[in-house]
C-alpha positions as CSV (number, residue, x, y, z in Angstrom):
1,M,67.6,104.7,171.5
2,V,64.1,103.2,171.1
3,D,63.7,102.7,174.8
4,L,65.1,106.1,175.6
5,V,62.7,107.9,173.2
6,H,59.8,105.9,174.6
7,R,60.6,106.8,178.1
8,A,61.2,110.5,177.3
9,V,58.0,111.0,175.4
10,R,55.9,109.0,178.0
11,R,57.5,111.2,180.7
12,I,56.4,114.3,178.9
13,F,52.7,113.3,178.8
14,E,52.3,111.0,181.8
15,G,55.1,111.8,184.2
16,E,57.5,109.3,185.8
17,G,58.2,107.9,189.3
18,G,55.3,109.7,190.9
19,D,56.2,113.1,189.3
20,P,53.4,114.8,187.3
21,A,53.6,115.2,183.6
22,P,55.8,118.3,182.9
23,A,54.3,119.2,179.5
24,P,51.1,117.3,178.6
25,G,50.0,120.0,176.2
26,V,52.9,119.4,173.8
27,K,51.7,119.0,170.2
28,V,55.0,118.7,168.3
29,V,58.2,116.9,169.0
30,N,61.3,117.6,166.9
31,L,63.6,114.7,166.3
32,S,66.7,116.0,164.5
33,L,68.6,112.7,164.5
34,G,68.5,109.3,162.8
35,D,70.2,105.9,162.8
36,G,72.9,106.0,160.2
37,S,73.4,102.3,160.5
38,R,69.8,101.5,159.7
39,L,68.6,102.6,156.3
40,F,64.9,102.0,155.5
41,D,64.4,99.0,153.3
42,R,60.7,98.1,152.9
43,H,60.2,97.1,156.5
44,M,59.4,99.5,159.3
45,S,62.2,99.9,161.9
46,P,61.4,99.5,165.6
47,W,62.1,103.2,166.1
48,A,59.6,104.3,163.4
49,R,57.0,101.9,164.7
50,L,57.5,103.5,168.2
51,L,56.9,107.0,166.7
52,D,53.8,105.9,165.0
53,W,52.4,104.4,168.2
54,L,53.3,107.4,170.3
55,S,52.0,109.8,167.7
56,W,48.6,108.1,167.8
57,K,48.5,107.5,171.6
58,Y,49.3,111.1,172.5
59,R,48.0,112.8,169.3
60,V,51.4,114.4,168.8
61,L,53.3,115.2,165.6
62,F,56.9,114.2,165.2
63,I,59.0,116.2,162.9
64,V,61.9,114.1,161.8
65,S,65.0,114.9,159.8
66,A,65.3,112.6,156.8
67,G,69.0,112.0,157.4
68,N,72.3,113.2,155.9
69,H,74.4,111.0,153.6
70,S,77.9,112.4,154.1
71,G,79.8,109.8,152.0
72,P,81.7,110.5,148.8
73,L,79.9,111.6,145.6
74,T,81.4,110.6,142.3
75,L,80.6,112.8,139.3
76,P,80.9,111.3,135.8
77,I,83.3,114.0,134.6
78,P,87.1,114.5,134.9
79,A,88.3,117.0,137.5
80,S,90.0,119.1,134.8
81,S,86.6,119.8,133.2
82,V,84.9,121.0,136.3
83,P,86.0,124.7,136.2
84,A,84.7,125.1,132.6
85,L,81.3,123.6,133.3
86,S,78.3,125.9,133.0
87,D,75.9,125.9,136.0
88,D,73.4,123.7,134.2
89,E,76.1,121.2,133.3
90,M,77.5,121.1,136.9
91,I,74.0,120.6,138.3
92,A,73.2,117.9,135.8
93,A,76.4,116.0,136.8
94,T,75.6,116.3,140.5
95,L,72.0,115.1,140.2
96,T,73.2,112.2,138.0
97,A,75.8,111.2,140.6
98,V,73.2,111.4,143.4
99,A,70.7,109.2,141.4
100,A,73.4,106.7,140.7
101,D,74.0,106.4,144.5
102,R,70.3,105.9,145.3
103,L,70.8,102.4,146.9
104,T,72.9,103.9,149.7
105,R,70.8,107.1,150.0
106,R,67.7,105.7,151.6
107,L,65.9,107.2,154.6
108,L,67.6,106.9,158.0
109,S,65.4,105.3,160.7
110,P,63.0,106.6,162.0
111,A,62.2,109.0,159.0
112,E,59.9,106.3,157.4
113,S,57.3,106.7,160.2
114,V,53.9,107.1,158.6
115,N,52.5,109.5,161.1
116,A,55.7,111.7,161.4
117,L,56.6,114.4,158.9
118,A,60.0,113.8,157.4
119,V,62.0,116.9,156.3
120,G,64.7,117.1,153.7
121,S,67.2,119.9,153.2
122,L,67.0,122.6,150.5
123,H,70.3,123.9,149.3
124,S,70.8,127.5,150.3
125,A,72.5,130.0,148.0
126,W,75.7,131.4,149.5
127,S,76.6,135.0,148.4
128,S,80.2,134.9,149.6
129,P,82.9,133.5,147.3
130,V,83.6,129.7,147.6
131,T,86.7,129.1,149.7
132,I,89.7,127.9,147.7
133,G,89.7,124.1,147.6
134,M,85.9,123.8,148.0
135,V,83.2,123.3,145.4
136,D,79.5,124.2,145.4
137,L,78.2,121.2,143.5
138,L,74.8,122.9,143.0
139,R,76.2,126.3,142.1
140,G,73.8,128.0,144.5
141,A,70.6,126.6,142.9
142,S,67.5,126.1,145.0
143,L,67.5,122.3,144.7
144,P,67.6,119.4,147.2
145,S,71.0,119.3,149.0
146,A,73.5,116.9,147.6
147,F,73.5,114.9,150.9
148,N,69.8,114.3,151.0
149,A,68.1,110.9,151.0
150,L,66.7,109.8,147.6
151,A,64.0,107.3,148.3
152,S,60.4,106.6,149.1
153,G,58.7,105.7,152.4
154,F,56.7,102.7,153.4
155,R,54.6,101.3,150.5
156,K,56.2,104.0,148.3
157,A,54.8,106.9,150.3
158,I,56.3,110.3,149.6
159,K,59.2,110.8,152.0
160,P,60.5,113.3,152.9
161,E,57.3,115.2,152.5
162,I,58.9,118.7,152.3
163,L,62.2,120.4,151.8
164,V,63.2,123.3,154.1
165,L,66.3,125.5,153.9
166,G,69.1,123.6,155.6
167,G,72.1,125.6,154.8
168,A,74.7,125.3,152.1
169,K,77.3,122.5,152.1
170,H,80.4,122.6,150.0
171,Y,82.6,119.7,148.9
172,S,86.3,119.2,148.4
173,L,88.2,117.0,145.9
174,A,88.8,113.5,147.2
175,S,90.1,111.7,144.1
176,S,89.8,111.7,140.3
177,T,90.3,109.5,137.2
178,P,90.3,110.4,133.5
179,T,86.5,109.9,133.5
180,S,85.3,110.8,136.9
181,T,85.8,113.0,140.0
182,T,85.0,112.1,143.6
183,Y,84.1,114.7,146.1
184,R,83.6,114.6,149.9
185,P,81.8,117.1,152.1
186,A,84.4,119.7,153.1
187,A,85.4,119.8,156.7
188,A,86.8,123.3,156.7
189,A,86.0,125.5,159.7
190,N,84.8,128.3,157.4
191,Q,82.0,126.2,155.8
192,P,78.9,128.1,154.8
193,G,75.7,127.2,156.5
194,M,73.3,128.4,159.2
195,L,74.6,130.2,162.2
196,V,73.8,128.0,165.3
197,A,74.6,128.0,168.9
198,C,77.3,125.6,170.2
199,P,79.0,124.8,173.5
200,G,82.2,126.5,174.5
201,G,85.7,125.1,174.1
202,A,89.1,125.9,172.7
203,L,88.0,125.6,169.1
204,V,84.7,127.6,169.5
205,P,84.7,131.3,168.8
206,P,83.9,133.6,171.7
207,R,80.4,134.2,170.4
208,R,79.5,130.6,171.1
209,T,78.3,130.0,167.5
210,S,79.3,128.0,164.5
211,R,77.9,127.2,161.1
212,A,76.1,124.0,160.3
213,S,74.0,122.5,157.5
214,G,71.9,119.5,157.0
215,T,68.5,117.9,157.4
216,S,68.6,118.4,161.1
217,N,68.7,122.2,160.5
218,A,65.8,121.9,158.1
219,A,63.7,119.9,160.6
220,A,64.5,122.5,163.3
221,C,63.4,125.3,161.0
222,A,60.2,123.5,160.3
223,S,59.6,123.1,164.0
224,R,60.2,126.8,164.5
225,A,57.5,127.5,161.9
226,V,55.1,125.3,163.9
227,H,55.5,127.6,166.8
228,H,54.1,130.5,164.8
229,F,51.3,128.3,163.3
230,Y,50.2,127.4,166.8
231,D,49.9,131.1,167.7
232,Q,47.7,131.5,164.6
233,L,45.5,128.6,165.7
234,S,45.1,130.0,169.2
235,T,43.7,133.2,167.6
236,L,41.4,131.2,165.3
237,K,40.0,129.2,168.2
238,Q,38.5,132.4,169.5
239,G,36.6,133.2,166.3
240,V,33.6,131.8,164.5
241,G,34.1,128.0,163.8
242,G,37.0,127.9,166.2
243,E,35.4,125.0,168.1
244,A,36.5,122.7,165.3
245,L,40.1,123.2,166.5
246,E,39.9,120.6,169.3
247,E,43.2,119.7,171.0
248,R,43.2,116.2,169.6
249,R,43.1,117.6,166.1
250,I,45.9,120.1,166.4
251,A,48.7,117.8,165.4
252,A,46.9,116.9,162.2
253,V,46.2,120.6,161.5
254,L,49.9,121.6,162.1
255,K,51.0,118.8,159.8
256,A,48.7,120.2,157.0
257,M,50.0,123.7,157.5
258,L,53.6,122.6,157.1
259,V,52.9,120.9,153.8
260,H,50.2,123.2,152.3
261,G,52.6,125.7,150.8
262,A,55.0,123.1,149.3
263,S,55.4,123.0,145.5
264,W,58.0,122.0,142.8
265,D,57.8,125.4,141.1
266,D,60.1,125.3,138.1
267,R,62.4,122.5,139.5
268,E,60.5,119.9,137.5
269,S,62.1,121.4,134.3
270,V,65.6,120.7,135.8
271,I,64.7,117.0,136.4
272,D,63.2,116.8,132.9
273,R,66.4,118.1,131.4
274,V,68.6,115.7,133.3
275,F,66.5,112.5,133.5
276,G,63.9,112.9,130.8
277,Q,64.3,110.0,128.4
278,G,62.0,108.7,125.7
279,S,58.9,110.5,124.8
280,G,55.2,110.8,125.6
281,S,53.9,108.9,128.7
282,E,57.2,107.1,129.2
283,R,59.1,110.3,129.7
284,W,56.3,111.8,131.8
285,H,56.3,108.9,134.2
286,A,60.1,108.9,134.4
287,V,60.3,112.6,135.2
288,K,57.4,112.4,137.8
289,R,59.1,109.5,139.6
290,A,62.4,111.3,139.8
291,C,60.7,114.5,141.0
292,V,58.9,112.7,143.8
293,Q,62.1,111.1,145.0
294,F,64.1,114.3,144.8
295,F,61.5,116.8,146.0
296,G,58.7,115.0,147.8
297,Y,55.9,117.5,147.7
298,G,58.4,120.3,147.2
299,A,60.0,123.2,148.9
300,A,57.9,124.5,151.8
301,D,56.6,128.0,151.7
302,F,55.2,128.6,155.2
303,E,54.0,132.2,154.4
304,R,52.1,131.2,151.3
305,A,50.5,128.3,153.2
306,T,48.9,130.5,155.9
307,L,48.8,134.1,154.7
308,A,45.7,135.3,152.9
309,T,45.7,138.3,150.5
310,D,43.3,140.1,148.2
311,Q,44.4,137.5,145.6
312,R,44.6,134.5,147.9
313,V,42.0,132.7,149.9
314,V,43.2,130.2,152.6
315,L,40.6,127.9,154.2
316,L,41.1,125.5,157.1
317,G,38.8,122.8,158.3
318,A,39.2,120.1,161.0
319,S,37.1,117.2,162.1
320,Q,37.1,113.5,162.6
321,L,35.8,110.5,160.7
322,S,35.0,106.9,161.6
323,Q,35.2,103.9,159.3
324,D,33.2,104.1,156.1
325,Q,32.1,107.7,156.8
326,G,32.6,110.9,154.7
327,H,32.3,114.6,155.0
328,V,31.3,117.0,152.2
329,Y,32.7,120.5,152.1
330,Q,31.1,123.2,150.0
331,L,33.5,126.0,149.2
332,P,32.1,129.2,147.7
333,L,33.7,130.4,144.5
334,P,34.4,134.1,143.9
335,T,32.2,135.4,141.1
336,A,35.1,137.8,140.2
337,L,36.6,134.8,138.4
338,S,33.6,134.2,136.2
339,A,34.5,134.3,132.4
340,R,37.9,135.7,133.2
341,R,41.0,134.3,131.5
342,V,43.4,134.6,134.4
343,K,45.8,132.1,135.8
344,R,44.4,130.5,139.0
345,R,45.7,127.9,141.4
346,L,43.9,125.5,143.6
347,V,45.8,123.8,146.4
348,V,44.2,121.1,148.6
349,T,45.9,119.4,151.5
350,L,44.5,116.6,153.7
351,S,46.4,115.3,156.7
352,W,45.6,112.9,159.5
353,L,47.1,110.6,162.1
354,T,46.4,106.8,162.1
355,P,46.6,103.9,164.5
356,V,48.9,101.2,163.3
357,K,48.9,97.4,163.4
358,S,52.3,95.8,162.8
359,R,50.9,92.3,162.1
360,Y,49.1,93.6,159.1
361,K,50.9,94.0,155.8
362,S,49.3,97.4,155.2
363,Y,50.4,98.5,158.7
364,A,48.4,101.9,158.8
365,V,44.8,101.3,159.8
366,A,43.1,104.5,158.6
367,D,43.1,105.5,155.0
368,L,41.6,108.9,154.3
369,W,41.4,110.7,151.0
370,V,39.8,113.8,149.5
371,T,38.0,113.8,146.2
372,I,38.6,117.0,144.2
373,P,36.6,118.0,141.1
374,D,38.8,119.7,138.6
375,D,36.1,120.5,136.0
376,V,34.4,123.3,138.0
377,L,37.3,125.7,137.4
378,A,38.8,123.9,134.3
379,L,42.0,123.2,136.1
380,K,44.8,120.7,135.4
381,R,46.9,118.8,137.9
382,V,50.5,119.8,138.3
383,D,53.4,118.5,140.4
384,V,52.8,115.1,142.1
385,D,50.7,112.6,140.2
386,H,47.3,111.4,141.5
387,V,48.6,107.9,142.5
388,S,51.6,109.0,144.7
389,V,49.5,111.5,146.7
390,R,47.4,108.6,148.1
391,R,50.2,106.6,149.7
392,G,50.9,108.3,153.0
393,T,49.1,110.3,155.7
394,V,49.3,113.6,153.7
395,Q,47.4,114.2,150.4
396,H,48.7,117.4,148.8
397,E,47.4,118.3,145.3
398,I,47.9,121.4,143.1
399,F,45.8,122.4,140.1
400,E,46.3,125.3,137.7
401,G,44.4,126.7,134.8
402,T,43.7,129.8,132.8
403,A,40.5,129.0,130.9
404,A,37.4,131.3,131.2
405,V,34.5,129.5,133.0
406,P,31.2,130.8,134.1
407,I,30.7,131.0,137.9
408,S,27.3,131.8,139.4
409,A,26.7,133.6,142.6
410,Q,25.7,130.4,144.5
411,E,28.3,128.1,142.9
412,T,30.5,126.1,145.1
413,L,33.5,123.7,144.9
414,E,32.5,120.4,146.5
415,L,35.2,118.4,148.3
416,T,34.5,115.0,149.8
417,V,36.7,113.6,152.6
418,S,36.3,109.8,153.0
419,C,37.6,107.3,155.5
420,R,38.1,103.5,155.3
421,S,40.0,100.9,157.2
422,D,43.1,99.4,155.5
423,A,44.3,97.1,158.3
424,G,41.6,95.4,160.3
425,K,38.6,97.1,161.9
426,L,38.9,100.8,162.6
427,L,37.7,101.3,166.2
428,D,38.5,105.0,166.7
429,A,37.5,108.2,165.0
430,I,40.4,109.7,163.0
431,P,41.2,113.4,163.5
432,Y,42.0,115.1,160.2
433,A,42.7,118.6,158.8
434,L,41.7,119.9,155.4
435,M,43.3,123.1,153.9
436,V,42.3,124.7,150.6
437,T,43.9,127.7,148.9
438,L,42.5,129.5,145.9
439,E,44.7,132.2,144.4
440,V,45.0,134.2,141.2
441,A,48.2,135.4,139.5
442,E,47.1,139.0,139.0
443,P,44.8,141.5,140.7
444,L,41.1,141.3,139.7
445,G,40.1,144.6,141.2
446,V,38.1,142.6,143.8
447,D,39.1,141.2,147.1
448,I,38.4,137.5,146.5
449,H,39.3,136.7,150.1
450,E,36.5,138.9,151.4
451,E,34.1,137.7,148.8
452,V,34.6,134.0,149.8
453,R,34.5,134.9,153.6
454,L,31.1,136.6,153.2
455,A,29.8,133.7,151.2
456,L,30.9,131.3,153.9
457,V,29.1,133.3,156.5
458,R,25.9,133.1,154.5
459,L,26.3,129.3,154.0
460,R,26.9,128.9,157.8
461,E,23.8,130.9,158.6
462,A,21.7,128.9,156.1
463,V,22.8,125.6,157.7
464,Q,22.0,126.8,161.2
465,V,18.4,127.7,160.3
466,Q,17.7,124.2,158.7
467,P,15.8,121.7,160.8
468,N,18.0,119.3,162.8
469,G,20.9,121.7,162.5
């Protein structure tokens, strides 16, 4: 498989046997498959190393399914008690069973690739009644699917980074004891799930479709979203500042756009209820660790990541950095927020591609990070902790707050993107993308998007008239 993927990708960009490259402009490759016999365990697999090398060589983003674990799941409750369980009790039992099986629920190669974006499945609510003999272990809740991987990536990086709707999957009873019940994924033909195309045959309906669910579906949906993102970028290229969207940076930009709308929302409370033990910092750390492994950066919201409104400002920047360099971004703040007690949310996403060196323990050569001041808007960090966000090639942070703070007409939020080498000397400039969203929870009577846009125009004009550009 490693050789086959290498040949296929090289053929896309370089051609083969004297034939020209058929699609050298490709920016994203979907890989909705994994090696079920090779679970990630600290060391990078040959397949993942290949994807990292290809990603850097051709400046292409691989979207990889995190892998399905279709083995049995044993709930710590007797079968006779299942029908009487409340939704919360059933969900708690399912999540507890998944966590107990974490050793066999690691990422499937090559999902641990540091440059690739790994995608997990989000359980989809199913409106039709559950077929007799089948059980919805999550009771239609918007939570990670019960067959998802539950693990971290290389050097405890967040993997999978995002969850995307992958269809519902029901389970059937396999065995039971007085204290436990074992379920297996149901194999019934009338399984719920996403309607997908399939080849013909005696067992296939005349419409040539069937229903399927899994992380492969989720990865495919993420890849479909990229198609719309690329159309947006093509339009932005024609506008002011569009020259920053160089072709070699597009893969990093698309990666940032996929992650930027992700969040835990209220799912953290579910994990706190099930796994929260002790008190104070001990409980906080336990819950955060569990949330990162179950959710990654959270459920993706592609519309929220890219759609601006009167109450939401979305900013996108792209550039490149060499070793020991940094860029400072000054983002204008809307004066409409000054001295207002209104809930506001700041989301910052930094993504990049890195060369790799397998002989180094740290493996990834380029380490980028963005420094975010939280005192300007009196915000507090939510979702992923400040340590976990620095372990991969995507840094995604969310801050929220309601305190009233003064904001002057010229006040800006200063973000600093820095670059250093983490494995030998960094010889190449690293393409990266930076996305920032500022939104408020209620209308302010002012279009904050337009206010920030005009302020950016004034800043750009001021920079252009300075000596030396």
